[in-house]
C-alpha positions as CSV (number, residue, x, y, z in Angstrom):
1,M,69.2,133.7,148.9
2,S,70.5,135.1,145.7
3,S,74.0,134.5,144.3
4,T,75.9,137.1,142.6
5,L,78.6,136.3,139.9
6,S,82.0,137.9,140.3
7,P,83.8,138.9,137.1
8,T,86.1,136.2,137.1
9,D,83.2,133.6,137.4
10,F,81.4,135.3,134.5
11,D,84.6,135.1,132.5
12,S,85.0,131.5,133.3
13,L,81.2,130.7,132.3
14,E,81.7,132.5,129.0
15,I,84.8,130.6,128.2
16,Q,83.1,127.3,129.0
17,G,80.3,128.3,126.7
18,Q,82.6,129.1,123.8
19,Y,84.4,125.7,124.3
20,S,81.3,123.8,124.7
21,D,80.0,125.1,121.4
22,I,83.4,124.2,119.6
23,N,83.2,120.8,121.0
24,N,79.5,120.3,120.2
25,R,80.5,120.7,116.3
26,W,82.3,117.2,116.7
27,D,79.9,115.6,118.9
28,L,77.7,114.2,116.2
29,P,75.6,111.5,116.7
30,D,76.9,108.1,115.4
31,S,74.1,108.2,112.6
32,D,75.7,111.7,111.3
33,W,79.1,110.2,111.2
34,D,77.8,107.1,109.4
35,N,76.0,108.9,106.8
36,D,77.8,108.9,103.5
37,S,77.0,112.6,102.7
38,S,78.4,114.1,106.0
39,S,81.1,116.8,105.2
40,A,83.4,115.0,107.6
41,R,83.1,111.7,105.8
42,L,83.4,113.2,102.6
43,F,86.5,115.0,103.6
44,E,88.0,111.7,105.0
45,R,87.3,109.8,101.9
46,S,88.9,112.7,99.6
47,R,92.0,113.0,101.8
48,I,92.6,108.9,101.7
49,K,92.1,108.9,98.0
50,A,94.6,112.0,97.5
51,L,97.2,110.2,99.7
52,A,96.8,106.9,97.7
53,D,97.0,108.7,94.5
54,E,100.3,110.5,95.7
55,R,101.7,107.1,96.9
56,E,100.8,105.4,93.5
57,A,102.6,108.5,91.7
58,V,105.8,107.8,93.7
59,Q,105.8,104.3,93.1
60,K,105.3,104.7,89.3
61,K,108.1,107.1,89.1
62,T,110.5,105.2,91.2
63,F,109.7,101.9,89.7
64,T,109.9,103.6,85.9
65,K,113.4,104.8,87.1
66,W,114.4,101.3,88.2
67,V,113.2,99.8,85.1
68,N,115.0,102.2,82.9
69,S,118.2,101.8,84.7
70,H,118.2,98.1,83.7
71,L,116.7,98.5,80.1
72,A,119.5,101.0,79.4
73,R,121.9,98.0,79.1
74,V,120.1,97.0,76.1
75,T,119.4,100.5,74.8
76,C,115.9,100.5,75.7
77,R,113.6,102.9,77.6
78,V,109.9,103.0,79.2
79,G,108.1,106.4,79.2
80,D,105.1,105.3,80.9
81,L,105.4,102.3,83.0
82,Y,101.6,101.2,82.5
83,S,101.4,101.6,78.9
84,D,104.9,100.5,77.9
85,L,104.7,97.3,79.7
86,R,101.2,96.3,78.3
87,D,102.5,94.7,75.2
88,G,105.0,92.3,77.0
89,R,108.0,93.3,74.9
90,N,109.7,95.4,77.5
91,L,108.8,93.1,80.3
92,L,110.6,90.2,78.3
93,R,113.6,92.4,77.8
94,L,113.9,93.4,81.3
95,L,113.5,89.9,82.5
96,E,116.3,88.8,80.1
97,V,118.5,91.5,81.3
98,L,117.9,90.7,85.0
99,S,118.1,87.2,84.7
100,G,121.0,86.8,82.1
101,E,118.9,84.1,80.5
102,T,117.6,84.2,77.1
103,L,113.8,84.3,77.0
104,P,111.5,83.2,74.2
105,K,111.1,85.7,71.5
106,P,108.3,88.1,71.7
107,T,105.5,87.5,69.4
108,K,105.2,90.1,66.6
109,G,102.1,92.1,66.2
110,R,99.9,94.8,67.9
111,M,96.7,92.9,68.6
112,R,95.5,92.2,72.0
113,I,96.0,88.4,71.6
114,H,99.9,89.1,70.9
115,C,100.2,91.3,73.9
116,L,98.6,88.5,76.0
117,E,100.9,85.9,74.7
118,N,104.1,88.0,75.3
119,V,103.0,88.9,79.1
120,D,102.2,85.5,79.3
121,K,105.6,84.2,78.5
122,A,107.1,86.6,81.0
123,L,104.8,85.4,83.8
124,Q,105.4,81.9,82.9
125,F,109.5,82.8,83.1
126,L,108.7,84.2,86.6
127,K,106.8,81.0,87.7
128,E,109.8,78.9,86.6
129,Q,111.9,81.1,88.7
130,K,109.7,80.3,91.7
131,V,108.2,83.6,92.0
132,H,104.9,83.7,93.5
133,L,102.5,85.9,91.7
134,E,99.0,86.1,93.5
135,N,95.9,86.6,91.6
136,M,97.8,88.2,88.4
137,G,97.1,87.1,84.9
138,S,98.5,88.4,81.5
139,H,95.2,90.2,81.1
140,D,95.7,92.5,84.1
141,I,98.9,93.9,82.7
142,V,97.6,94.0,79.2
143,D,94.6,95.8,80.5
144,G,97.0,98.4,82.3
145,N,95.7,97.7,85.8
146,H,97.9,100.2,87.7
147,R,97.8,98.3,91.1
148,L,98.8,94.9,89.6
149,T,101.5,96.5,87.1
150,L,103.1,98.2,90.1
151,G,102.7,94.9,92.1
152,L,104.5,92.9,89.3
153,V,107.3,95.2,89.3
154,W,107.8,95.3,92.9
155,T,107.7,91.3,92.8
156,I,110.6,91.5,90.2
157,I,112.6,94.0,92.2
158,L,112.2,91.6,95.1
159,R,113.2,88.5,93.1
160,F,116.2,90.0,91.2
161,Q,117.5,93.0,93.2
162,I,116.7,92.4,96.8
163,Q,117.0,88.7,97.3
164,D,120.7,88.8,96.3
165,I,121.7,91.0,99.0
166,S,123.9,89.7,101.6
167,V,125.0,91.2,104.8
168,E,128.3,90.2,106.4
169,T,129.0,90.8,110.0
170,E,132.5,91.0,111.7
171,D,132.4,87.6,112.9
172,N,131.1,86.2,109.5
173,K,128.1,84.2,111.1
174,E,125.4,86.1,109.1
175,K,125.0,86.3,105.4
């Protein structure tokens, strides 16, 4: 018995073959996906890194504008959020403006120990205000740790800006 293929059967087999070739490119063994040098893994890592960098840049820009909007009251300005908060002086000024309280005078000098002391004064004030700072020390800000600097500014925003927001409903039950 011989089987003959009609033209439509032949086209169907050809299309199935093309699709199986395309699908086979992505049907890699698990060992190939787990291989650190696979192109899919490298692409995935580079894309995640690019998105994380983009998110950090947006946060830095937004937080810098927020800090500057408050520091403008005392005719002060931050150009680069990471470097300008490192000495602690701008951080102390910002906390004074936001809280309305007088904080200790910043230590004069540009040495690392002076910067650590100023940032420590700011962090101590935040602790007195019952602001919880998880795993953050003055050395993290002085060293310019981007992630922790953004986290500190976000914590300050939450404490001094967002916490005071109240919502009133029509029946005045929720504030």
